[in-house]
C-alpha positions as CSV (number, residue, x, y, z in Angstrom):
1,M,0.0,0.0,0.0
2,R,1.5,3.3,-1.0
3,E,-0.1,5.9,1.3
4,G,2.2,8.8,0.6
5,T,4.9,9.1,-2.0
6,S,7.7,11.4,-2.8
7,G,7.4,10.7,-6.5
8,F,10.5,9.3,-8.1
9,W,14.0,10.6,-8.7
10,V,16.8,9.8,-11.2
11,T,20.5,10.0,-10.4
12,K,22.9,9.8,-13.3
13,T,26.5,8.7,-12.7
14,N,29.1,7.9,-15.4
15,G,26.5,6.7,-17.9
16,S,24.6,4.6,-15.3
17,I,21.3,5.6,-13.7
18,A,19.5,4.9,-10.4
19,I,15.8,5.4,-10.2
20,G,14.2,5.6,-6.8
21,Y,11.2,6.6,-4.8
22,A,10.2,6.9,-1.2
23,D,6.8,6.1,0.4
24,Y,5.8,7.6,3.7
25,G,3.4,6.2,6.3
26,V,3.2,2.7,4.8
27,S,0.7,0.6,6.8
28,Q,2.6,-2.7,5.9
29,F,5.6,-1.2,7.8
30,G,3.6,-0.1,10.8
31,G,3.2,3.4,9.4
32,G,7.0,3.6,8.6
33,D,8.7,4.7,5.5
34,F,9.9,2.7,2.5
35,E,12.5,3.4,-0.1
36,K,13.2,1.5,-3.3
37,T,16.0,2.1,-5.8
38,Y,16.7,0.5,-9.1
39,Y,20.2,0.5,-10.6
40,L,21.0,0.2,-14.3
41,D,24.6,-0.1,-15.4
42,R,25.9,1.8,-18.4
43,E,24.9,-0.8,-21.0
44,N,21.4,-1.3,-19.6
45,T,21.0,2.4,-19.2
46,K,21.6,2.9,-22.9
47,Q,19.1,0.1,-23.7
48,F,16.6,1.5,-21.3
49,I,16.7,5.0,-22.7
50,S,16.6,3.7,-26.3
51,A,13.5,1.6,-25.4
52,L,11.8,4.6,-23.8
53,K,12.5,6.8,-26.8
54,K,10.6,4.4,-29.0
55,E,7.4,5.3,-27.1
56,Y,8.0,8.7,-25.4
57,R,9.6,12.1,-25.9
58,G,11.2,14.6,-23.6
59,S,13.9,14.4,-20.9
60,L,14.7,11.1,-19.2
61,E,12.6,12.2,-16.2
62,K,9.6,13.0,-18.4
63,M,9.8,9.7,-20.3
64,I,10.1,7.8,-17.0
65,E,7.1,9.6,-15.6
66,A,5.1,9.0,-18.8
67,A,6.0,5.3,-18.8
68,F,5.7,4.5,-15.1
69,G,3.7,7.3,-13.5
70,R,4.8,10.1,-11.1
71,N,4.5,7.7,-8.2
72,F,6.5,5.0,-10.1
73,N,4.6,1.8,-10.8
74,D,7.0,-1.1,-10.0
75,P,5.1,-3.8,-12.0
76,Q,5.1,-1.6,-15.1
77,F,8.8,-1.0,-14.7
78,W,9.5,-4.8,-14.3
79,D,7.4,-5.7,-17.3
80,F,9.1,-2.9,-19.5
81,C,12.5,-4.2,-18.5
82,K,11.6,-7.8,-19.1
83,K,10.1,-7.0,-22.5
84,N,13.2,-5.0,-23.5
85,G,15.9,-7.3,-22.1
86,I,17.0,-4.7,-19.5
87,V,18.8,-6.0,-16.5
88,Y,18.8,-4.1,-13.2
89,T,19.6,-4.5,-9.5
90,S,17.6,-3.0,-6.7
91,S,17.7,-2.2,-3.0
92,T,15.1,-1.4,-0.5
93,W,15.1,0.4,2.9
94,S,12.3,0.7,5.4
95,G,12.2,2.3,8.8
């Protein structure tokens, strides 16, 4: 359950990207906070951006928002990556 969200953010480092979001007041965590970050290496970042550009226009942030929503829809991201052969790692934090 995503009670309150920060929206997503994108961090670019040496050709790689990290896409993350934070949710606040998550009932599944006793009202605590939850953060998820996806990491794409340089090769998968290129593939990800190329796949986004086939369907969307604008900055990377605008294309991500158009594809996965402002609150970032994880299942849509997973399906998109699977469909396009994009490999990522992820981390989560709750507190």
